[in-house]
Predicted model as a PDB file, atoms N, CA, C, CB and O in Angstrom, pLDDT in the B-factor column:
MODEL        1                                                                  
ATOM      1  N   LEU A   1      61.457  38.821  58.782  1.00 82.00           N  
ATOM      2  CA  LEU A   1      60.449  38.393  57.910  1.00 82.00           C  
ATOM      3  C   LEU A   1      61.015  39.000  56.486  1.00 82.00           C  
ATOM      4  CB  LEU A   1      58.907  38.945  58.401  1.00 82.00           C  
ATOM      5  O   LEU A   1      61.404  40.157  56.329  1.00 82.00           O  
ATOM      6  N   PHE A   2      60.980  38.068  55.582  1.00 93.00           N  
ATOM      7  CA  PHE A   2      61.404  38.231  54.154  1.00 93.00           C  
ATOM      8  C   PHE A   2      60.217  37.976  53.197  1.00 93.00           C  
ATOM      9  CB  PHE A   2      62.590  37.236  53.809  1.00 93.00           C  
ATOM     10  O   PHE A   2      59.196  37.407  53.583  1.00 93.00           O  
ATOM     11  N   SER A   3      60.380  38.395  52.009  1.00 96.00           N  
ATOM     12  CA  SER A   3      59.370  38.132  50.943  1.00 96.00           C  
ATOM     13  C   SER A   3      60.054  37.996  49.584  1.00 96.00           C  
ATOM     14  CB  SER A   3      58.304  39.279  50.888  1.00 96.00           C  
ATOM     15  O   SER A   3      61.083  38.594  49.270  1.00 96.00           O  
ATOM     16  N   TRP A   4      59.371  37.143  48.809  1.00 97.00           N  
ATOM     17  CA  TRP A   4      59.960  37.005  47.527  1.00 97.00           C  
ATOM     18  C   TRP A   4      58.673  36.767  46.446  1.00 97.00           C  
ATOM     19  CB  TRP A   4      61.080  35.723  47.570  1.00 97.00           C  
ATOM     20  O   TRP A   4      57.628  36.279  46.875  1.00 97.00           O  
ATOM     21  N   GLU A   5      58.795  37.093  45.200  1.00 95.00           N  
ATOM     22  CA  GLU A   5      57.914  36.786  44.202  1.00 95.00           C  
ATOM     23  C   GLU A   5      58.099  35.502  43.391  1.00 95.00           C  
ATOM     24  CB  GLU A   5      57.916  37.830  43.381  1.00 95.00           C  
ATOM     25  O   GLU A   5      57.248  35.106  42.594  1.00 95.00           O  
ATOM     26  N   ASP A   6      59.193  34.903  43.619  1.00 95.00           N  
ATOM     27  CA  ASP A   6      59.597  33.765  42.970  1.00 95.00           C  
ATOM     28  C   ASP A   6      60.544  32.836  43.776  1.00 95.00           C  
ATOM     29  CB  ASP A   6      60.200  34.170  41.755  1.00 95.00           C  
ATOM     30  O   ASP A   6      61.613  33.252  44.224  1.00 95.00           O  
ATOM     31  N   ALA A   7      60.140  31.650  43.930  1.00 96.00           N  
ATOM     32  CA  ALA A   7      61.069  30.650  44.667  1.00 96.00           C  
ATOM     33  C   ALA A   7      62.548  30.682  44.312  1.00 96.00           C  
ATOM     34  CB  ALA A   7      60.604  29.237  44.397  1.00 96.00           C  
ATOM     35  O   ALA A   7      63.425  30.523  45.161  1.00 96.00           O  
ATOM     36  N   LYS A   8      62.787  30.894  43.026  1.00 94.00           N  
ATOM     37  CA  LYS A   8      64.230  30.877  42.505  1.00 94.00           C  
ATOM     38  C   LYS A   8      65.070  32.024  43.117  1.00 94.00           C  
ATOM     39  CB  LYS A   8      64.253  31.018  40.904  1.00 94.00           C  
ATOM     40  O   LYS A   8      66.299  31.974  43.157  1.00 94.00           O  
ATOM     41  N   LYS A   9      64.384  33.000  43.564  1.00 95.00           N  
ATOM     42  CA  LYS A   9      65.063  34.141  44.290  1.00 95.00           C  
ATOM     43  C   LYS A   9      65.463  34.086  45.727  1.00 95.00           C  
ATOM     44  CB  LYS A   9      64.254  35.218  44.212  1.00 95.00           C  
ATOM     45  O   LYS A   9      66.086  34.992  46.281  1.00 95.00           O  
ATOM     46  N   ILE A  10      65.052  32.906  46.345  1.00 96.00           N  
ATOM     47  CA  ILE A  10      65.289  32.643  47.796  1.00 96.00           C  
ATOM     48  C   ILE A  10      66.797  32.301  47.952  1.00 96.00           C  
ATOM     49  CB  ILE A  10      64.343  31.425  48.352  1.00 96.00           C  
ATOM     50  O   ILE A  10      67.376  31.493  47.226  1.00 96.00           O  
ATOM     51  N   ASP A  11      67.363  32.974  48.942  1.00 95.00           N  
ATOM     52  CA  ASP A  11      68.762  32.569  49.243  1.00 95.00           C  
ATOM     53  C   ASP A  11      68.710  31.663  50.311  1.00 95.00           C  
ATOM     54  CB  ASP A  11      69.678  33.710  49.588  1.00 95.00           C  
ATOM     55  O   ASP A  11      68.717  32.067  51.474  1.00 95.00           O  
ATOM     56  N   TRP A  12      68.656  30.388  50.000  1.00 95.00           N  
ATOM     57  CA  TRP A  12      68.554  29.232  50.839  1.00 95.00           C  
ATOM     58  C   TRP A  12      69.592  29.342  51.998  1.00 95.00           C  
ATOM     59  CB  TRP A  12      68.769  27.940  49.997  1.00 95.00           C  
ATOM     60  O   TRP A  12      69.287  29.112  53.168  1.00 95.00           O  
ATOM     61  N   GLU A  13      70.699  29.668  51.637  1.00 94.00           N  
ATOM     62  CA  GLU A  13      71.883  29.638  52.585  1.00 94.00           C  
ATOM     63  C   GLU A  13      71.587  30.673  53.748  1.00 94.00           C  
ATOM     64  CB  GLU A  13      73.309  30.028  51.786  1.00 94.00           C  
ATOM     65  O   GLU A  13      71.977  30.462  54.897  1.00 94.00           O  
ATOM     66  N   SER A  14      70.914  31.739  53.404  1.00 94.00           N  
ATOM     67  CA  SER A  14      70.741  32.861  54.510  1.00 94.00           C  
ATOM     68  C   SER A  14      69.574  32.450  55.473  1.00 94.00           C  
ATOM     69  CB  SER A  14      70.380  34.376  53.812  1.00 94.00           C  
ATOM     70  O   SER A  14      69.516  32.939  56.601  1.00 94.00           O  
ATOM     71  N   LEU A  15      68.679  31.582  55.040  1.00 96.00           N  
ATOM     72  CA  LEU A  15      67.730  31.206  55.968  1.00 96.00           C  
ATOM     73  C   LEU A  15      68.023  30.672  57.327  1.00 96.00           C  
ATOM     74  CB  LEU A  15      67.042  30.372  55.400  1.00 96.00           C  
ATOM     75  O   LEU A  15      69.049  30.013  57.494  1.00 96.00           O  
ATOM     76  N   PRO A  16      67.270  30.883  58.231  1.00 96.00           N  
ATOM     77  CA  PRO A  16      67.531  30.369  59.603  1.00 96.00           C  
ATOM     78  C   PRO A  16      67.362  28.883  59.729  1.00 96.00           C  
ATOM     79  CB  PRO A  16      66.619  31.034  60.591  1.00 96.00           C  
ATOM     80  O   PRO A  16      66.784  28.284  58.822  1.00 96.00           O  
ATOM     81  N   GLU A  17      67.789  28.279  60.708  1.00 97.00           N  
ATOM     82  CA  GLU A  17      67.608  26.697  60.899  1.00 97.00           C  
ATOM     83  C   GLU A  17      66.120  26.229  60.902  1.00 97.00           C  
ATOM     84  CB  GLU A  17      68.260  26.218  62.329  1.00 97.00           C  
ATOM     85  O   GLU A  17      65.792  25.121  60.476  1.00 97.00           O  
ATOM     86  N   LYS A  18      65.164  27.218  61.451  1.00 97.00           N  
ATOM     87  CA  LYS A  18      63.901  26.884  61.542  1.00 97.00           C  
ATOM     88  C   LYS A  18      63.116  28.132  60.934  1.00 97.00           C  
ATOM     89  CB  LYS A  18      63.555  26.509  62.994  1.00 97.00           C  
ATOM     90  O   LYS A  18      63.442  29.285  61.214  1.00 97.00           O  
ATOM     91  N   PHE A  19      62.100  27.833  60.116  1.00 98.00           N  
ATOM     92  CA  PHE A  19      61.282  28.940  59.476  1.00 98.00           C  
ATOM     93  C   PHE A  19      59.953  28.454  58.935  1.00 98.00           C  
ATOM     94  CB  PHE A  19      62.066  29.594  58.315  1.00 98.00           C  
ATOM     95  O   PHE A  19      59.732  27.254  58.766  1.00 98.00           O  
ATOM     96  N   VAL A  20      59.097  29.379  58.673  1.00 98.00           N  
ATOM     97  CA  VAL A  20      57.904  29.012  57.855  1.00 98.00           C  
ATOM     98  C   VAL A  20      57.960  29.862  56.631  1.00 98.00           C  
ATOM     99  CB  VAL A  20      56.529  29.222  58.632  1.00 98.00           C  
ATOM    100  O   VAL A  20      58.303  31.044  56.641  1.00 98.00           O  
ATOM    101  N   LEU A  21      57.554  29.098  55.437  1.00 98.00           N  
ATOM    102  CA  LEU A  21      57.352  29.815  54.228  1.00 98.00           C  
ATOM    103  C   LEU A  21      55.772  29.659  53.979  1.00 98.00           C  
ATOM    104  CB  LEU A  21      58.305  29.224  52.998  1.00 98.00           C  
ATOM    105  O   LEU A  21      55.154  28.621  54.214  1.00 98.00           O  
ATOM    106  N   LYS A  22      55.211  30.831  53.474  1.00 98.00           N  
ATOM    107  CA  LYS A  22      53.849  30.863  53.166  1.00 98.00           C  
ATOM    108  C   LYS A  22      53.577  31.656  51.984  1.00 98.00           C  
ATOM    109  CB  LYS A  22      53.103  31.342  54.255  1.00 98.00           C  
ATOM    110  O   LYS A  22      54.047  32.790  51.900  1.00 98.00           O  
ATOM    111  N   CYS A  23      52.825  31.138  51.016  1.00 97.00           N  
ATOM    112  CA  CYS A  23      52.133  31.914  50.010  1.00 97.00           C  
ATOM    113  C   CYS A  23      50.991  32.740  50.493  1.00 97.00           C  
ATOM    114  CB  CYS A  23      51.654  31.043  48.995  1.00 97.00           C  
ATOM    115  O   CYS A  23      50.052  32.233  51.106  1.00 97.00           O  
ATOM    116  N   ASN A  24      51.072  34.120  50.195  1.00 96.00           N  
ATOM    117  CA  ASN A  24      49.999  34.882  50.807  1.00 96.00           C  
ATOM    118  C   ASN A  24      48.737  35.044  50.212  1.00 96.00           C  
ATOM    119  CB  ASN A  24      50.393  36.050  51.017  1.00 96.00           C  
ATOM    120  O   ASN A  24      47.851  35.713  50.743  1.00 96.00           O  
ATOM    121  N   HIS A  25      48.603  34.428  49.068  1.00 94.00           N  
ATOM    122  CA  HIS A  25      47.356  34.556  48.220  1.00 94.00           C  
ATOM    123  C   HIS A  25      46.362  33.305  48.364  1.00 94.00           C  
ATOM    124  CB  HIS A  25      47.793  34.709  46.676  1.00 94.00           C  
ATOM    125  O   HIS A  25      45.719  32.915  47.390  1.00 94.00           O  
ATOM    126  N   GLY A  26      46.267  32.707  49.596  1.00 92.00           N  
ATOM    127  CA  GLY A  26      45.538  31.656  49.745  1.00 92.00           C  
ATOM    128  C   GLY A  26      45.518  30.974  51.055  1.00 92.00           C  
ATOM    129  O   GLY A  26      46.097  31.587  51.952  1.00 92.00           O  
ATOM    130  N   CYS A  27      44.996  29.873  51.356  1.00 91.00           N  
ATOM    131  CA  CYS A  27      44.833  29.457  52.649  1.00 91.00           C  
ATOM    132  C   CYS A  27      45.568  27.987  52.446  1.00 91.00           C  
ATOM    133  CB  CYS A  27      43.187  29.481  53.176  1.00 91.00           C  
ATOM    134  O   CYS A  27      45.388  27.299  51.441  1.00 91.00           O  
ATOM    135  N   GLY A  28      46.359  27.635  53.468  1.00 94.00           N  
ATOM    136  CA  GLY A  28      47.043  26.302  53.515  1.00 94.00           C  
ATOM    137  C   GLY A  28      48.345  26.134  52.616  1.00 94.00           C  
ATOM    138  O   GLY A  28      48.877  25.048  52.385  1.00 94.00           O  
ATOM    139  N   TYR A  29      48.783  27.370  52.141  1.00 97.00           N  
ATOM    140  CA  TYR A  29      50.070  27.342  51.393  1.00 97.00           C  
ATOM    141  C   TYR A  29      51.203  27.523  52.319  1.00 97.00           C  
ATOM    142  CB  TYR A  29      50.124  28.418  50.313  1.00 97.00           C  
ATOM    143  O   TYR A  29      51.855  28.567  52.329  1.00 97.00           O  
ATOM    144  N   ASN A  30      51.467  26.462  53.145  1.00 98.00           N  
ATOM    145  CA  ASN A  30      52.504  26.735  54.224  1.00 98.00           C  
ATOM    146  C   ASN A  30      53.464  25.550  54.086  1.00 98.00           C  
ATOM    147  CB  ASN A  30      51.850  26.843  55.781  1.00 98.00           C  
ATOM    148  O   ASN A  30      53.109  24.428  53.723  1.00 98.00           O  
ATOM    149  N   ILE A  31      54.763  25.917  54.421  1.00 98.00           N  
ATOM    150  CA  ILE A  31      55.755  24.944  54.649  1.00 98.00           C  
ATOM    151  C   ILE A  31      56.619  25.224  55.872  1.00 98.00           C  
ATOM    152  CB  ILE A  31      56.582  24.832  53.465  1.00 98.00           C  
ATOM    153  O   ILE A  31      57.425  26.154  55.847  1.00 98.00           O  
ATOM    154  N   ILE A  32      56.488  24.519  56.839  1.00 98.00           N  
ATOM    155  CA  ILE A  32      57.029  24.519  58.158  1.00 98.00           C  
ATOM    156  C   ILE A  32      58.306  23.742  58.279  1.00 98.00           C  
ATOM    157  CB  ILE A  32      56.049  23.995  59.084  1.00 98.00           C  
ATOM    158  O   ILE A  32      58.277  22.512  58.255  1.00 98.00           O  
ATOM    159  N   CYS A  33      59.384  24.385  58.404  1.00 98.00           N  
ATOM    160  CA  CYS A  33      60.763  23.819  58.451  1.00 98.00           C  
ATOM    161  C   CYS A  33      61.201  23.809  59.794  1.00 98.00           C  
ATOM    162  CB  CYS A  33      61.753  24.570  57.614  1.00 98.00           C  
ATOM    163  O   CYS A  33      61.342  24.887  60.372  1.00 98.00           O  
ATOM    164  N   LYS A  34      61.452  22.677  60.408  1.00 98.00           N  
ATOM    165  CA  LYS A  34      61.894  22.668  61.720  1.00 98.00           C  
ATOM    166  C   LYS A  34      63.268  22.403  61.828  1.00 98.00           C  
ATOM    167  CB  LYS A  34      61.200  21.781  62.468  1.00 98.00           C  
ATOM    168  O   LYS A  34      63.851  22.515  62.906  1.00 98.00           O  
ATOM    169  N   ASN A  35      63.908  22.013  60.650  1.00 98.00           N  
ATOM    170  CA  ASN A  35      65.396  21.681  60.653  1.00 98.00           C  
ATOM    171  C   ASN A  35      65.945  21.710  59.076  1.00 98.00           C  
ATOM    172  CB  ASN A  35      65.638  20.110  61.376  1.00 98.00           C  
ATOM    173  O   ASN A  35      65.860  20.806  58.246  1.00 98.00           O  
ATOM    174  N   LYS A  36      66.503  22.964  58.937  1.00 97.00           N  
ATOM    175  CA  LYS A  36      66.892  23.126  57.493  1.00 97.00           C  
ATOM    176  C   LYS A  36      67.625  22.131  56.917  1.00 97.00           C  
ATOM    177  CB  LYS A  36      67.609  24.242  57.278  1.00 97.00           C  
ATOM    178  O   LYS A  36      67.503  21.916  55.711  1.00 97.00           O  
ATOM    179  N   ALA A  37      68.474  21.402  57.691  1.00 96.00           N  
ATOM    180  CA  ALA A  37      69.382  20.340  57.221  1.00 96.00           C  
ATOM    181  C   ALA A  37      68.737  19.200  56.651  1.00 96.00           C  
ATOM    182  CB  ALA A  37      70.208  19.876  58.264  1.00 96.00           C  
ATOM    183  O   ALA A  37      69.328  18.417  55.908  1.00 96.00           O  
ATOM    184  N   GLU A  38      67.305  19.067  57.046  1.00 97.00           N  
ATOM    185  CA  GLU A  38      66.463  17.970  56.557  1.00 97.00           C  
ATOM    186  C   GLU A  38      65.602  18.431  55.413  1.00 97.00           C  
ATOM    187  CB  GLU A  38      65.587  17.413  57.675  1.00 97.00           C  
ATOM    188  O   GLU A  38      64.989  17.605  54.737  1.00 97.00           O  
ATOM    189  N   LEU A  39      65.533  19.725  55.173  1.00 96.00           N  
ATOM    190  CA  LEU A  39      64.789  20.260  54.018  1.00 96.00           C  
ATOM    191  C   LEU A  39      65.198  19.856  52.654  1.00 96.00           C  
ATOM    192  CB  LEU A  39      64.843  21.647  54.051  1.00 96.00           C  
ATOM    193  O   LEU A  39      66.353  19.984  52.249  1.00 96.00           O  
ATOM    194  N   ASP A  40      64.188  19.347  51.928  1.00 97.00           N  
ATOM    195  CA  ASP A  40      64.384  19.083  50.475  1.00 97.00           C  
ATOM    196  C   ASP A  40      64.225  20.290  49.592  1.00 97.00           C  
ATOM    197  CB  ASP A  40      63.423  18.045  50.014  1.00 97.00           C  
ATOM    198  O   ASP A  40      63.168  20.501  48.998  1.00 97.00           O  
ATOM    199  N   GLU A  41      65.247  21.064  49.504  1.00 96.00           N  
ATOM    200  CA  GLU A  41      65.014  22.315  48.893  1.00 96.00           C  
ATOM    201  C   GLU A  41      64.549  22.333  47.370  1.00 96.00           C  
ATOM    202  CB  GLU A  41      66.236  23.057  49.032  1.00 96.00           C  
ATOM    203  O   GLU A  41      63.915  23.272  46.889  1.00 96.00           O  
ATOM    204  N   LYS A  42      64.905  21.266  46.705  1.00 96.00           N  
ATOM    205  CA  LYS A  42      64.396  21.083  45.335  1.00 96.00           C  
ATOM    206  C   LYS A  42      62.870  20.875  45.425  1.00 96.00           C  
ATOM    207  CB  LYS A  42      65.108  19.847  44.608  1.00 96.00           C  
ATOM    208  O   LYS A  42      62.134  21.523  44.680  1.00 96.00           O  
ATOM    209  N   GLU A  43      62.421  20.078  46.225  1.00 97.00           N  
ATOM    210  CA  GLU A  43      60.877  19.728  46.468  1.00 97.00           C  
ATOM    211  C   GLU A  43      60.177  21.052  46.991  1.00 97.00           C  
ATOM    212  CB  GLU A  43      60.673  18.444  47.658  1.00 97.00           C  
ATOM    213  O   GLU A  43      59.058  21.356  46.577  1.00 97.00           O  
ATOM    214  N   VAL A  44      60.838  21.807  47.879  1.00 98.00           N  
ATOM    215  CA  VAL A  44      60.154  22.871  48.316  1.00 98.00           C  
ATOM    216  C   VAL A  44      59.994  24.052  47.329  1.00 98.00           C  
ATOM    217  CB  VAL A  44      60.763  23.271  49.469  1.00 98.00           C  
ATOM    218  O   VAL A  44      59.042  24.832  47.339  1.00 98.00           O  
ATOM    219  N   LYS A  45      60.963  24.086  46.540  1.00 96.00           N  
ATOM    220  CA  LYS A  45      61.005  25.138  45.239  1.00 96.00           C  
ATOM    221  C   LYS A  45      59.717  24.672  44.347  1.00 96.00           C  
ATOM    222  CB  LYS A  45      62.625  24.988  44.205  1.00 96.00           C  
ATOM    223  O   LYS A  45      58.843  25.466  43.997  1.00 96.00           O  
ATOM    224  N   LYS A  46      59.715  23.327  44.036  1.00 97.00           N  
ATOM    225  CA  LYS A  46      58.773  22.872  43.176  1.00 97.00           C  
ATOM    226  C   LYS A  46      57.369  23.233  43.783  1.00 97.00           C  
ATOM    227  CB  LYS A  46      58.977  21.381  42.929  1.00 97.00           C  
ATOM    228  O   LYS A  46      56.523  23.761  43.061  1.00 97.00           O  
ATOM    229  N   THR A  47      57.128  22.970  45.027  1.00 98.00           N  
ATOM    230  CA  THR A  47      55.803  23.151  45.689  1.00 98.00           C  
ATOM    231  C   THR A  47      55.408  24.622  45.666  1.00 98.00           C  
ATOM    232  CB  THR A  47      55.834  22.627  47.172  1.00 98.00           C  
ATOM    233  O   THR A  47      54.295  24.953  45.258  1.00 98.00           O  
ATOM    234  N   LEU A  48      56.277  25.484  46.085  1.00 98.00           N  
ATOM    235  CA  LEU A  48      56.164  26.869  46.123  1.00 98.00           C  
ATOM    236  C   LEU A  48      55.817  27.492  44.650  1.00 98.00           C  
ATOM    237  CB  LEU A  48      57.491  27.423  46.701  1.00 98.00           C  
ATOM    238  O   LEU A  48      54.933  28.339  44.519  1.00 98.00           O  
ATOM    239  N   ASN A  49      56.497  27.057  43.686  1.00 96.00           N  
ATOM    240  CA  ASN A  49      56.296  27.505  42.192  1.00 96.00           C  
ATOM    241  C   ASN A  49      54.924  26.984  41.855  1.00 96.00           C  
ATOM    242  CB  ASN A  49      57.466  26.887  41.106  1.00 96.00           C  
ATOM    243  O   ASN A  49      54.218  27.728  41.174  1.00 96.00           O  
ATOM    244  N   LYS A  50      54.449  25.846  42.219  1.00 97.00           N  
ATOM    245  CA  LYS A  50      53.050  25.260  41.811  1.00 97.00           C  
ATOM    246  C   LYS A  50      51.987  26.160  42.555  1.00 97.00           C  
ATOM    247  CB  LYS A  50      52.870  23.581  42.273  1.00 97.00           C  
ATOM    248  O   LYS A  50      50.938  26.484  41.999  1.00 97.00           O  
ATOM    249  N   TRP A  51      52.303  26.540  43.816  1.00 97.00           N  
ATOM    250  CA  TRP A  51      51.339  27.223  44.548  1.00 97.00           C  
ATOM    251  C   TRP A  51      51.099  28.829  44.063  1.00 97.00           C  
ATOM    252  CB  TRP A  51      51.799  27.118  46.033  1.00 97.00           C  
ATOM    253  O   TRP A  51      50.009  29.400  44.104  1.00 97.00           O  
ATOM    254  N   MET A  52      52.370  29.421  43.594  1.00 96.00           N  
ATOM    255  CA  MET A  52      52.273  30.613  43.032  1.00 96.00           C  
ATOM    256  C   MET A  52      51.596  30.770  41.722  1.00 96.00           C  
ATOM    257  CB  MET A  52      53.442  31.058  42.960  1.00 96.00           C  
ATOM    258  O   MET A  52      51.240  31.900  41.387  1.00 96.00           O  
ATOM    259  N   LYS A  53      51.387  29.777  40.963  1.00 95.00           N  
ATOM    260  CA  LYS A  53      50.664  29.698  39.908  1.00 95.00           C  
ATOM    261  C   LYS A  53      49.185  29.545  39.983  1.00 95.00           C  
ATOM    262  CB  LYS A  53      51.151  28.796  39.273  1.00 95.00           C  
ATOM    263  O   LYS A  53      48.462  29.801  39.020  1.00 95.00           O  
ATOM    264  N   GLU A  54      48.752  29.139  41.094  1.00 94.00           N  
ATOM    265  CA  GLU A  54      47.433  28.728  41.403  1.00 94.00           C  
ATOM    266  C   GLU A  54      46.547  29.941  41.783  1.00 94.00           C  
ATOM    267  CB  GLU A  54      47.472  27.707  42.518  1.00 94.00           C  
ATOM    268  O   GLU A  54      47.023  30.794  42.533  1.00 94.00           O  
ATOM    269  N   ASP A  55      45.238  30.070  41.289  1.00 93.00           N  
ATOM    270  CA  ASP A  55      44.465  31.151  41.690  1.00 93.00           C  
ATOM    271  C   ASP A  55      43.468  30.564  42.734  1.00 93.00           C  
ATOM    272  CB  ASP A  55      43.771  31.845  40.460  1.00 93.00           C  
ATOM    273  O   ASP A  55      42.440  30.003  42.353  1.00 93.00           O  
ATOM    274  N   PHE A  56      43.762  30.691  43.993  1.00 92.00           N  
ATOM    275  CA  PHE A  56      43.007  30.152  45.100  1.00 92.00           C  
ATOM    276  C   PHE A  56      41.534  30.567  45.029  1.00 92.00           C  
ATOM    277  CB  PHE A  56      43.619  30.603  46.412  1.00 92.00           C  
ATOM    278  O   PHE A  56      40.675  29.812  45.485  1.00 92.00           O  
ATOM    279  N   SER A  57      41.230  31.678  44.504  1.00 90.00           N  
ATOM    280  CA  SER A  57      39.818  32.227  44.317  1.00 90.00           C  
ATOM    281  C   SER A  57      39.093  31.258  43.371  1.00 90.00           C  
ATOM    282  CB  SER A  57      39.816  33.763  43.694  1.00 90.00           C  
ATOM    283  O   SER A  57      37.931  30.986  43.673  1.00 90.00           O  
ATOM    284  N   LYS A  58      39.577  30.742  42.351  1.00 87.00           N  
ATOM    285  CA  LYS A  58      38.765  29.924  41.548  1.00 87.00           C  
ATOM    286  C   LYS A  58      38.226  28.572  42.017  1.00 87.00           C  
ATOM    287  CB  LYS A  58      39.451  29.718  40.457  1.00 87.00           C  
ATOM    288  O   LYS A  58      37.244  28.027  41.512  1.00 87.00           O  
ATOM    289  N   PHE A  59      38.999  28.041  43.094  1.00 84.00           N  
ATOM    290  CA  PHE A  59      38.424  26.729  43.526  1.00 84.00           C  
ATOM    291  C   PHE A  59      38.041  26.879  45.044  1.00 84.00           C  
ATOM    292  CB  PHE A  59      39.504  25.490  43.294  1.00 84.00           C  
ATOM    293  O   PHE A  59      38.030  25.895  45.784  1.00 84.00           O  
ATOM    294  N   ASN A  60      37.739  28.096  45.467  1.00 85.00           N  
ATOM    295  CA  ASN A  60      37.370  28.246  46.862  1.00 85.00           C  
ATOM    296  C   ASN A  60      36.199  29.340  47.029  1.00 85.00           C  
ATOM    297  CB  ASN A  60      38.668  28.655  47.696  1.00 85.00           C  
ATOM    298  O   ASN A  60      35.711  29.633  48.121  1.00 85.00           O  
ATOM    299  N   ALA A  61      35.829  29.887  45.834  1.00 84.00           N  
ATOM    300  CA  ALA A  61      34.658  30.919  45.763  1.00 84.00           C  
ATOM    301  C   ALA A  61      34.971  32.050  46.773  1.00 84.00           C  
ATOM    302  CB  ALA A  61      33.170  30.219  46.135  1.00 84.00           C  
ATOM    303  O   ALA A  61      34.062  32.483  47.481  1.00 84.00           O  
ATOM    304  N   GLU A  62      36.228  32.541  46.860  1.00 87.00           N  
ATOM    305  CA  GLU A  62      36.532  33.779  47.595  1.00 87.00           C  
ATOM    306  C   GLU A  62      37.363  34.552  46.688  1.00 87.00           C  
ATOM    307  CB  GLU A  62      37.239  33.547  48.965  1.00 87.00           C  
ATOM    308  O   GLU A  62      38.590  34.449  46.698  1.00 87.00           O  
ATOM    309  N   PRO A  63      36.642  35.428  45.800  1.00 90.00           N  
ATOM    310  CA  PRO A  63      37.196  36.385  44.789  1.00 90.00           C  
ATOM    311  C   PRO A  63      38.317  37.253  45.294  1.00 90.00           C  
ATOM    312  CB  PRO A  63      36.112  37.283  44.287  1.00 90.00           C  
ATOM    313  O   PRO A  63      39.230  37.550  44.523  1.00 90.00           O  
ATOM    314  N   HIS A  64      38.309  37.647  46.447  1.00 91.00           N  
ATOM    315  CA  HIS A  64      39.212  38.600  46.943  1.00 91.00           C  
ATOM    316  C   HIS A  64      40.615  38.059  46.868  1.00 91.00           C  
ATOM    317  CB  HIS A  64      38.851  38.989  48.330  1.00 91.00           C  
ATOM    318  O   HIS A  64      41.533  38.862  46.702  1.00 91.00           O  
ATOM    319  N   TYR A  65      40.855  36.835  46.970  1.00 89.00           N  
ATOM    320  CA  TYR A  65      42.121  36.262  46.782  1.00 89.00           C  
ATOM    321  C   TYR A  65      42.769  36.531  45.384  1.00 89.00           C  
ATOM    322  CB  TYR A  65      41.994  34.832  47.016  1.00 89.00           C  
ATOM    323  O   TYR A  65      43.981  36.723  45.284  1.00 89.00           O  
ATOM    324  N   SER A  66      42.023  36.539  44.431  1.00 90.00           N  
ATOM    325  CA  SER A  66      42.555  36.912  43.137  1.00 90.00           C  
ATOM    326  C   SER A  66      43.082  38.388  42.969  1.00 90.00           C  
ATOM    327  CB  SER A  66      41.495  36.672  42.149  1.00 90.00           C  
ATOM    328  O   SER A  66      43.716  38.791  41.994  1.00 90.00           O  
ATOM    329  N   LYS A  67      42.756  39.063  43.968  1.00 90.00           N  
ATOM    330  CA  LYS A  67      43.332  40.576  43.787  1.00 90.00           C  
ATOM    331  C   LYS A  67      44.707  40.691  44.561  1.00 90.00           C  
ATOM    332  CB  LYS A  67      42.221  41.778  44.439  1.00 90.00           C  
ATOM    333  O   LYS A  67      45.377  41.719  44.468  1.00 90.00           O  
ATOM    334  N   ILE A  68      45.062  39.750  45.230  1.00 93.00           N  
ATOM    335  CA  ILE A  68      46.316  39.878  46.163  1.00 93.00           C  
ATOM    336  C   ILE A  68      47.567  39.649  45.223  1.00 93.00           C  
ATOM    337  CB  ILE A  68      46.298  38.708  47.461  1.00 93.00           C  
ATOM    338  O   ILE A  68      47.622  38.784  44.349  1.00 93.00           O  
ATOM    339  N   LYS A  69      48.504  40.499  45.516  1.00 95.00           N  
ATOM    340  CA  LYS A  69      49.699  40.486  44.721  1.00 95.00           C  
ATOM    341  C   LYS A  69      50.527  39.176  45.297  1.00 95.00           C  
ATOM    342  CB  LYS A  69      50.541  41.971  44.865  1.00 95.00           C  
ATOM    343  O   LYS A  69      50.857  39.179  46.483  1.00 95.00           O  
ATOM    344  N   ARG A  70      50.801  38.253  44.596  1.00 96.00           N  
ATOM    345  CA  ARG A  70      51.427  36.995  45.038  1.00 96.00           C  
ATOM    346  C   ARG A  70      52.817  37.219  45.666  1.00 96.00           C  
ATOM    347  CB  ARG A  70      51.548  36.030  43.849  1.00 96.00           C  
ATOM    348  O   ARG A  70      53.724  37.852  45.126  1.00 96.00           O  
ATOM    349  N   LYS A  71      52.872  36.629  46.853  1.00 97.00           N  
ATOM    350  CA  LYS A  71      54.419  36.715  47.431  1.00 97.00           C  
ATOM    351  C   LYS A  71      54.462  35.402  48.243  1.00 97.00           C  
ATOM    352  CB  LYS A  71      54.792  38.191  48.506  1.00 97.00           C  
ATOM    353  O   LYS A  71      53.486  34.775  48.654  1.00 97.00           O  
ATOM    354  N   ILE A  72      55.855  35.078  48.410  1.00 98.00           N  
ATOM    355  CA  ILE A  72      56.177  33.857  49.314  1.00 98.00           C  
ATOM    356  C   ILE A  72      56.778  34.712  50.373  1.00 98.00           C  
ATOM    357  CB  ILE A  72      57.239  32.583  48.667  1.00 98.00           C  
ATOM    358  O   ILE A  72      57.652  35.546  50.135  1.00 98.00           O  
ATOM    359  N   ILE A  73      56.249  34.462  51.622  1.00 98.00           N  
ATOM    360  CA  ILE A  73      56.730  35.272  52.888  1.00 98.00           C  
ATOM    361  C   ILE A  73      57.364  34.180  53.842  1.00 98.00           C  
ATOM    362  CB  ILE A  73      55.406  36.123  53.697  1.00 98.00           C  
ATOM    363  O   ILE A  73      56.923  33.035  53.939  1.00 98.00           O  
ATOM    364  N   MET A  74      58.372  34.640  54.483  1.00 97.00           N  
ATOM    365  CA  MET A  74      59.146  33.743  55.608  1.00 97.00           C  
ATOM    366  C   MET A  74      59.250  34.453  56.737  1.00 97.00           C  
ATOM    367  CB  MET A  74      60.584  33.292  55.261  1.00 97.00           C  
ATOM    368  O   MET A  74      59.517  35.653  56.801  1.00 97.00           O  
ATOM    369  N   ASP A  75      58.997  33.564  57.825  1.00 95.00           N  
ATOM    370  CA  ASP A  75      59.056  34.210  59.187  1.00 95.00           C  
ATOM    371  C   ASP A  75      59.800  32.969  59.921  1.00 95.00           C  
ATOM    372  CB  ASP A  75      57.425  34.683  59.888  1.00 95.00           C  
ATOM    373  O   ASP A  75      59.963  31.840  59.457  1.00 95.00           O  
ATOM    374  N   TYR A  76      60.199  33.449  61.145  1.00 93.00           N  
ATOM    375  CA  TYR A  76      60.972  32.394  61.966  1.00 93.00           C  
ATOM    376  C   TYR A  76      60.629  32.631  63.455  1.00 93.00           C  
ATOM    377  CB  TYR A  76      62.626  32.501  61.731  1.00 93.00           C  
ATOM    378  O   TYR A  76      61.123  31.914  64.324  1.00 93.00           O  
TER     379      TYR A  76                                                      
ENDMDL                                                                          
END                                                                             
């Protein structure tokens, strides 16, 4: 399990062939990679950076999400 505060800091070469990336400050912020060779790294970075800027609590009436320190987590 790894974590980052910015998608630019992810060492894509070191990731396993299969993994999941998730932003911890909301629901549905998941990227499931079944084959790293087919992953569009540029698109994934763009998506993660967009999610990291969003305040999930503002559009889901769940204020506790705004208090979470935002991270991108990876598991495999």
